[in-house]
DSSP file (Angstrom, degrees, kcal/mol; ACC not computed):
  #  RESIDUE AA STRUCTURE BP1 BP2  ACC     N-H-->O    O-->H-N    N-H-->O    O-->H-N    TCO  KAPPA ALPHA  PHI   PSI    X-CA   Y-CA   Z-CA
    1    1 A X              0   0    0      0, 0.0     3,-0.1     0, 0.0    33,-0.0   0.000 360.0 360.0 360.0 135.5   61.8   95.6  150.8
    2    2 A X        -     0   0    0      1,-0.2     3,-0.1    51,-0.0     2,-0.1  -0.227 360.0 -68.1 -68.7 166.1   58.9   97.3  152.6
    3    3 A X        -     0   0    0      1,-0.1    -1,-0.2     2,-0.1    49,-0.0  -0.353  63.9-109.5 -55.5 125.4   56.8  100.0  150.8
    4    4 A X        -     0   0    0      1,-0.1    49,-0.1    -3,-0.1    -1,-0.1  -0.247  21.8-157.7 -61.3 146.3   59.1  103.0  150.3
    5    5 A X        +     0   0    0      1,-0.3     2,-0.3    -3,-0.1    48,-0.2   0.797  68.4   0.1 -90.1 -33.6   58.4  106.1  152.3
    6    6 A X  E     -A   52   0A   0     46,-1.4    46,-2.4    76,-0.0     2,-0.4  -0.958  55.7-137.2-153.8 161.9   60.1  108.7  150.2
    7    7 A X  E     -A   51   0A   0     -2,-0.3    74,-0.5    74,-0.3     2,-0.3  -0.988  20.2-176.7-127.0 142.1   62.0  109.3  147.0
    8    8 A X  E     -A   50   0A   0     42,-2.5    42,-2.5    -2,-0.4     2,-0.4  -0.971  10.3-161.8-135.9 150.5   65.0  111.6  146.6
    9    9 A X  E     -AB  49  79A   0     70,-1.4    70,-3.3    -2,-0.3     2,-0.3  -0.991  11.2-169.1-131.7 141.2   67.2  112.7  143.7
   10   10 A X  E     -AB  48  78A   0     38,-2.8    38,-2.1    -2,-0.4     2,-0.5  -0.958  16.1-153.7-132.0 144.7   70.6  114.2  144.0
   11   11 A X  E     -AB  47  77A   0     66,-2.1    66,-2.6    -2,-0.3     2,-0.5  -0.987  19.8-162.3-118.3 120.2   73.0  116.0  141.6
   12   12 A X  E     -AB  46  76A   0     34,-3.3    34,-2.2    -2,-0.5     2,-0.3  -0.870   7.6-172.4-108.5 128.4   76.6  115.6  142.7
   13   13 A X  E     + B   0  75A   0     62,-3.0    61,-2.6    -2,-0.5    62,-1.5  -0.799  40.0  59.7-120.3 165.4   79.3  117.9  141.3
   14   14 A X  E    S- B   0  73A   0     -2,-0.3     2,-1.4    59,-0.3    59,-0.2  -0.892 109.2 -20.4 121.3-154.7   83.1  117.9  141.6
   15   15 A X  E    S+ B   0  72A   0     57,-2.3    57,-1.8    -2,-0.3    -2,-0.1  -0.747  88.9 130.4 -89.2  90.1   85.6  115.2  140.5
   16   16 A X        +     0   0    0     -2,-1.4     2,-0.4    28,-0.5     6,-0.3   0.350  44.1  78.9-127.1   1.8   83.0  112.4  140.5
   17   17 A X  S    S+     0   0    0     -3,-0.2    29,-0.0     1,-0.2    -1,-0.0  -0.949  98.5  14.1-114.3 136.8   83.4  110.8  137.2
   18   18 A X  S    S+     0   0    0     -2,-0.4    -1,-0.2    -3,-0.0    -3,-0.0   0.606 105.3  89.2  82.3  11.8   86.2  108.2  136.5
   19   19 A X  S    S-     0   0    0     -3,-0.2    51,-0.4    50,-0.0    52,-0.2   0.233 108.1 -96.1-126.2   9.5   87.0  107.8  140.2
   20   20 A X  S  > S+     0   0    0     50,-0.1     4,-2.1    49,-0.1     5,-0.1   0.672  80.2 135.9  83.1  16.1   84.6  104.9  141.2
   21   21 A X  H  >  +     0   0    0     -5,-0.3     4,-2.7     2,-0.2     5,-0.2   0.950  69.7  48.7 -64.7 -49.4   81.9  107.3  142.5
   22   22 A X  H  > S+     0   0    0     -6,-0.3     4,-2.6     1,-0.2    -1,-0.2   0.904 113.0  48.3 -56.3 -40.4   79.0  105.4  140.8
   23   23 A X  H  > S+     0   0    0      2,-0.2     4,-2.7     1,-0.2    -1,-0.2   0.896 110.8  52.2 -66.1 -39.3   80.2  102.1  142.2
   24   24 A X  H  X S+     0   0    0     -4,-2.1     4,-2.2     2,-0.2    -2,-0.2   0.923 112.0  45.2 -59.5 -48.0   80.6  103.7  145.6
   25   25 A X  H  X S+     0   0    0     -4,-2.7     4,-2.7     2,-0.2     5,-0.2   0.930 113.6  49.0 -65.8 -46.8   77.0  105.0  145.6
   26   26 A X  H  X S+     0   0    0     -4,-2.6     4,-2.4    -5,-0.2     5,-0.2   0.938 112.0  49.8 -56.3 -49.8   75.6  101.6  144.3
   27   27 A X  H  X S+     0   0    0     -4,-2.7     4,-2.3     1,-0.2    -1,-0.2   0.933 114.5  42.3 -59.0 -49.4   77.5   99.7  147.0
   28   28 A X  H  X S+     0   0    0     -4,-2.2     4,-2.3     1,-0.2    -1,-0.2   0.870 112.9  52.6 -69.7 -35.7   76.4  101.8  149.9
   29   29 A X  H  X>S+     0   0    0     -4,-2.7     5,-2.7    -5,-0.2     4,-1.6   0.908 111.3  47.3 -64.9 -39.4   72.8  102.1  148.7
   30   30 A X  H  <5S+     0   0    0     -4,-2.4    -2,-0.2    -5,-0.2    -1,-0.2   0.906 111.5  50.8 -65.7 -42.8   72.6   98.3  148.4
   31   31 A X  H  <5S+     0   0    0     -4,-2.3    -2,-0.2     1,-0.2    -1,-0.2   0.895 111.9  47.7 -61.2 -40.8   74.1   97.9  151.9
   32   32 A X  H  <5S-     0   0    0     -4,-2.3    -1,-0.2    -5,-0.1    -2,-0.2   0.764 117.3-114.7 -69.8 -28.7   71.6  100.4  153.3
   33   33 A X  T  <5 +     0   0    0     -4,-1.6     2,-0.2     1,-0.2    -3,-0.2   0.744  63.3 144.1  98.5  30.9   68.7   98.6  151.5
   34   34 A X      < -     0   0    0     -5,-2.7     2,-0.3    -6,-0.1    -1,-0.2  -0.607  40.5-139.6 -96.7 160.9   67.5  101.3  149.0
   35   35 A X  E     +C   51   0A   0     16,-1.7    16,-2.9    -2,-0.2    54,-0.3  -0.886  53.2  77.5-112.5 150.5   66.2  100.9  145.5
   36   36 A X  E     -Cd  50  89A   0     52,-2.5    54,-1.5    -2,-0.3     2,-0.3  -0.996  61.0 -93.1 151.7-154.9   67.2  103.3  142.7
   37   37 A X  E     -Cd  49  90A   0     12,-2.1    12,-2.7    -2,-0.3     2,-0.3  -0.973  12.2-150.8-156.6 166.9   69.9  104.1  140.4
   38   38 A X  E     +Cd  48  91A   0     52,-1.5    54,-2.9    -2,-0.3     2,-0.3  -0.993  21.6 168.3-141.8 144.2   73.0  106.3  139.7
   39   39 A X  E     -C   47   0A   0      8,-2.8     8,-3.1    -2,-0.3     2,-0.2  -0.994  34.4-105.4-154.9 156.2   74.4  107.6  136.4
   40   40 A X  E     -C   46   0A   0     -2,-0.3     2,-0.3     6,-0.2     6,-0.2  -0.533  32.2-144.7 -75.1 145.7   77.0  110.0  134.9
   41   41 A X    >   -     0   0    0      4,-2.8     3,-1.7    -2,-0.2    -1,-0.0  -0.828  22.1-116.1-109.5 155.8   75.7  113.2  133.3
   42   42 A X  T 3  S+     0   0    0     -2,-0.3    -1,-0.1     1,-0.3     4,-0.0   0.757 111.6  62.2 -58.4 -29.8   77.2  114.8  130.2
   43   43 A X  T 3  S-     0   0    0      1,-0.1    -1,-0.3     2,-0.1     3,-0.1   0.353 122.7 -98.4 -85.7   6.6   78.1  117.9  132.2
   44   44 A X  S <  S+     0   0    0     -3,-1.7   -28,-0.5     1,-0.4    -2,-0.1   0.330  88.9 115.1  97.5  -8.3   80.5  116.0  134.5
   45   45 A X        -     0   0    0    -32,-0.1    -4,-2.8   -30,-0.1     2,-0.4  -0.419  60.1-130.6 -89.6 172.3   78.1  115.6  137.4
   46   46 A X  E     -AC  12  40A   0    -34,-2.2   -34,-3.3    -6,-0.2     2,-0.4  -0.954  15.5-152.3-118.3 141.4   76.6  112.4  138.7
   47   47 A X  E     -AC  11  39A   0     -8,-3.1    -8,-2.8    -2,-0.4     2,-0.4  -0.947  12.8-174.5-115.1 139.7   72.9  111.9  139.3
   48   48 A X  E     -AC  10  38A   0    -38,-2.1   -38,-2.8    -2,-0.4     2,-0.4  -0.985   6.5-173.1-132.3 143.7   71.5  109.6  141.9
   49   49 A X  E     +AC   9  37A   0    -12,-2.7   -12,-2.1    -2,-0.4     2,-0.3  -1.000  10.1 172.9-136.4 134.4   67.9  108.6  142.7
   50   50 A X  E     -AC   8  36A   0    -42,-2.5   -42,-2.5    -2,-0.4     2,-0.4  -0.998  16.8-159.2-145.9 146.4   66.7  106.4  145.6
   51   51 A X  E     +AC   7  35A   0    -16,-2.9   -16,-1.7    -2,-0.3     2,-0.3  -0.960  43.7  86.8-121.7 143.6   63.5  105.3  147.3
   52   52 A X  E    S-A    6   0A   0    -46,-2.4   -46,-1.4    -2,-0.4   -18,-0.1  -0.949  76.2 -26.3 158.1-175.7   63.2  104.0  150.8
   53   53 A X    >>  -     0   0    0     -2,-0.3     4,-2.0   -48,-0.2     3,-0.6  -0.303  61.2-114.2 -64.3 148.4   62.6  105.1  154.4
   54   54 A X  H 3> S+     0   0    0      1,-0.2     4,-2.7     2,-0.2     5,-0.2   0.903 113.9  53.9 -49.5 -51.3   63.7  108.6  155.4
   55   55 A X  H 3> S+     0   0    0      1,-0.2     4,-1.9     2,-0.2    -1,-0.2   0.870 109.8  48.5 -57.8 -36.3   66.5  107.5  157.8
   56   56 A X  H <> S+     0   0    0     -3,-0.6     4,-2.1     2,-0.2    -1,-0.2   0.887 110.5  50.0 -68.0 -39.8   68.0  105.3  155.0
   57   57 A X  H  X S+     0   0    0     -4,-2.0     4,-2.6     2,-0.2    -2,-0.2   0.877 109.1  53.0 -65.9 -37.4   67.9  108.1  152.5
   58   58 A X  H  X S+     0   0    0     -4,-2.7     4,-2.0    -5,-0.2    -2,-0.2   0.918 108.2  51.1 -61.1 -42.0   69.6  110.4  155.1
   59   59 A X  H  X S+     0   0    0     -4,-1.9     4,-1.3    -5,-0.2    -2,-0.2   0.879 111.3  46.4 -61.4 -42.9   72.3  107.8  155.5
   60   60 A X  H  X S+     0   0    0     -4,-2.1     4,-1.9     2,-0.2    -1,-0.2   0.900 107.8  57.0 -64.7 -42.8   72.9  107.6  151.7
   61   61 A X  H  X S+     0   0    0     -4,-2.6     4,-1.3     1,-0.2    -2,-0.2   0.873 105.4  51.8 -58.2 -40.7   72.9  111.4  151.5
   62   62 A X  H  X S+     0   0    0     -4,-2.0     4,-1.0     1,-0.2     3,-0.3   0.893 109.2  49.8 -60.9 -42.1   75.7  111.6  154.0
   63   63 A X  H  X S+     0   0    0     -4,-1.3     4,-2.6     1,-0.2    -2,-0.2   0.823 102.7  61.2 -65.8 -34.6   77.7  109.1  151.9
   64   64 A X  H  < S+     0   0    0     -4,-1.9    -1,-0.2     1,-0.2    -2,-0.2   0.846 103.7  49.9 -63.5 -36.4   77.1  111.1  148.8
   65   65 A X  H  < S+     0   0    0     -4,-1.3    -1,-0.2    -3,-0.3     8,-0.2   0.816 114.1  46.5 -68.2 -31.5   79.0  114.0  150.4
   66   66 A X  H  < S+     0   0    0     -4,-1.0     7,-0.3    -5,-0.1    -2,-0.2   0.971  84.3 174.2 -76.9 -57.6   81.8  111.8  151.3
   67   67 A X     <  -     0   0    0     -4,-2.6   -46,-0.1     5,-0.1    -2,-0.1   0.090  42.1 -50.1  68.3 174.4   82.4  109.8  148.1
   68   68 A X    >   -     0   0    0      1,-0.1     3,-1.5   -52,-0.1   -47,-0.1  -0.265  64.1 -93.3 -77.1 169.8   85.3  107.3  147.5
   69   69 A X  T 3  S+     0   0    0      1,-0.3    -1,-0.1   -49,-0.1   -49,-0.1   0.786 122.6  48.3 -55.1 -36.0   88.9  108.2  148.1
   70   70 A X  T 3  S+     0   0    0    -51,-0.4    -1,-0.3     2,-0.0   -50,-0.1   0.585  95.8  92.2 -85.0  -9.9   89.8  109.5  144.6
   71   71 A X    <   -     0   0    0     -3,-1.5     2,-0.3   -52,-0.2   -55,-0.2  -0.387  58.8-155.8 -82.3 160.8   86.7  111.7  144.3
   72   72 A X  E     -B   15   0A   0    -57,-1.8   -57,-2.3    -2,-0.1     2,-0.5  -0.810  14.2-158.7-134.3  93.6   86.5  115.4  145.3
   73   73 A X  E     +B   14   0A   0     -2,-0.3   -59,-0.3    -7,-0.3     3,-0.1  -0.630  18.8 171.1 -79.9 120.5   82.9  116.2  146.0
   74   74 A X  E     +     0   0A   0    -61,-2.6     2,-0.3    -2,-0.5   -60,-0.2   0.688  64.1   3.2-104.6 -23.9   82.2  119.9  145.6
   75   75 A X  E     -B   13   0A   0    -62,-1.5   -62,-3.0     2,-0.0     2,-0.5  -0.959  46.8-162.1-163.7 144.1   78.4  119.9  145.9
   76   76 A X  E     -B   12   0A   0     -2,-0.3     2,-0.6   -64,-0.2   -64,-0.2  -0.960  15.4-165.8-129.5 113.4   75.4  117.8  146.5
   77   77 A X  E     -B   11   0A   0    -66,-2.6   -66,-2.1    -2,-0.5     2,-0.4  -0.880   8.0-152.3-101.6 119.7   72.1  119.2  145.4
   78   78 A X  E     -B   10   0A   0     -2,-0.6     2,-0.3   -68,-0.2   -68,-0.2  -0.792  18.6-175.9 -95.5 134.2   69.0  117.4  146.7
   79   79 A X  E     -B    9   0A   0    -70,-3.3   -70,-1.4    -2,-0.4     2,-0.1  -0.825  32.3 -91.4-125.6 162.3   65.9  117.7  144.6
   80   80 A X        -     0   0    0     -2,-0.3     2,-0.4   -72,-0.1   -72,-0.1  -0.410  46.5-162.5 -63.5 148.9   62.2  116.6  144.8
   81   81 A X        -     0   0    0    -74,-0.5   -74,-0.3    -2,-0.1     2,-0.2  -0.999  17.8-125.1-142.0 141.5   61.6  113.3  143.2
   82   82 A X        -     0   0    0     -2,-0.4     2,-0.4     1,-0.1   -74,-0.1  -0.545  41.2-102.5 -76.8 148.8   58.6  111.4  141.9
   83   83 A X        -     0   0    0     -2,-0.2     2,-0.4   -76,-0.1    -1,-0.1  -0.608  41.2-170.2 -75.7 126.2   58.1  107.9  143.4
   84   84 A X        -     0   0    0     -2,-0.4     2,-1.1     2,-0.0    -3,-0.0  -0.903  26.6-119.9-114.1 149.2   59.2  105.1  141.0
   85   85 A X        +     0   0    0     -2,-0.4     2,-0.4     2,-0.0   -49,-0.0  -0.744  49.7 157.0 -89.6 103.1   58.6  101.4  141.5
   86   86 A X        -     0   0    0     -2,-1.1   -51,-0.1     1,-0.1     3,-0.1  -0.948  33.6-164.8-127.9 148.0   62.0   99.9  141.7
   87   87 A X  S    S+     0   0    0     -2,-0.4     2,-0.3   -51,-0.1    -1,-0.1   0.567  72.5  15.5-106.0 -12.8   63.2   96.6  143.2
   88   88 A X  S    S-     0   0    0    -52,-0.1   -52,-2.5     2,-0.0     2,-0.4  -0.886  73.2-106.0-150.9 174.9   67.0   97.1  143.3
   89   89 A X  E     +d   36   0A   0    -54,-0.3     2,-0.3    -2,-0.3   -52,-0.2  -0.954  46.0 159.8-113.4 134.0   69.8   99.7  143.1
   90   90 A X  E     -d   37   0A   0    -54,-1.5   -52,-1.5    -2,-0.4     2,-0.4  -0.952  42.2-105.4-148.2 163.6   71.9   99.8  139.9
   91   91 A X  E      d   38   0A   0     -2,-0.3   -52,-0.2   -54,-0.2   -54,-0.0  -0.807 360.0 360.0 -88.6 131.3   74.2  101.9  137.8
   92   92 A X              0   0    0    -54,-2.9   -53,-0.2    -2,-0.4    -1,-0.1   0.415 360.0 360.0 -87.7 360.0   72.6  103.2  134.6
């Protein structure tokens, strides 16, 4: 992977736990070629972090709004993110 251009972090709310949402994010991030992670939060939201070129991050952001068939995404909040040195995308 080339040197990442940007880092982004998202907080996703709605019915996003127990419906394959993290697997969905991991699969698409890997297909797009991003590094980062995704995890469940105690408050029912999912947090995702990714590093890579801006167009690739935009593509993942669009998928986050979509989610897998059983999910019901109600909100996607994009936040500033510090650059982390990561080589792959995984579920935490």
